[in-house]
C-alpha positions in Angstrom: 0.0 0.0 0.0 2.9 2.3 0.7 4.1 2.0 -2.9 0.6 2.7 -4.3 0.3 5.8 -2.1 3.4 7.3 -3.8 2.4 6.2 -7.3 4.9 3.4 -7.6 3.4 0.4 -9.5 3.8 -2.9 -7.7 5.4 -6.0 -9.1 4.3 -8.8 -6.9 3.8 -12.6 -6.8 0.3 -13.8 -7.8 -0.2 -15.5 -4.4 -2.2 -15.2 -1.3 -4.2 -12.0 -0.9 -1.9 -9.9 -3.1 -4.3 -10.1 -6.1 -7.0 -8.5 -4.0 -5.0 -5.3 -3.9 -2.8 -5.4 -7.0 -4.8 -5.6 -10.2 -2.6 -7.1 -12.9 -2.1 -4.5 -15.7 -3.9 -1.8 -13.8 -1.9 -0.7 -10.7 0.9 -3.1 -11.0 2.0 -6.4 -12.4 1.5 -9.9 -11.0 3.9 -12.7 -11.8 3.7 -16.5 -11.3 6.0 -17.9 -8.7 8.9 -18.5 -11.0 11.9 -16.4 -12.2 10.9 -16.6 -15.9 7.5 -14.9 -15.2 9.2 -12.2 -13.0 11.8 -11.5 -15.6 9.1 -11.2 -18.3 7.1 -8.7 -16.3 10.3 -6.7 -15.5 11.3 -6.5 -19.1 7.8 -5.4 -20.1 7.6 -2.4 -17.8 11.2 -1.4 -18.5 10.6 -1.1 -22.2 7.2 0.6 -22.3 7.3 4.0 -20.7 3.7 4.9 -21.6 2.4 1.7 -20.0 4.5 2.3 -16.9 3.1 5.9 -16.7 -0.4 4.5 -16.8 0.4 2.0 -14.0 1.7 5.0 -11.9 -1.5 7.0 -12.4 -3.6 4.0 -11.5 -1.5 3.2 -8.5 -2.4 6.6 -7.0 -6.1 6.1 -8.0 -6.2 2.7 -6.3 -4.8 4.1 -3.1 -7.1 7.1 -3.1 -10.2 4.9 -3.8 -9.5 2.2 -1.3 -6.9 3.0 1.3 -7.0 6.5 2.5 -7.6 7.0 6.3 -11.0 8.6 5.5 -12.1 5.6 3.4 -10.9 3.1 6.0 -12.7 5.0 8.8 -15.9 5.1 6.8 -15.8 1.4 6.0 -15.0 0.5 9.6 -18.0 2.6 10.7 -20.3 0.9 8.3 -19.1 -2.5 9.5 -19.5 -1.5 13.1 -23.0 -0.2 12.4 -24.1 -3.4 10.7 -22.8 -5.6 13.5 -24.3 -3.7 16.4 -27.7 -2.5 15.1 
């Protein structure tokens, strides 16, 4: 989330809960758990500046839409309200 908040696209393994936050091709790139997949994704973003720029913009959008303190507080309040009403 720290990377997204600064507009840095994330390159991450397609495992666990990571794909819930990183959307492949939108705010970062996901690779399979092998070095060939990682290398392929690295080469891709290193050679396409326009694509990388779009990933950067979308990284900031993702953070602003899902992870700001205001958004988290609002979601927590909704959850609390549902549980205790």
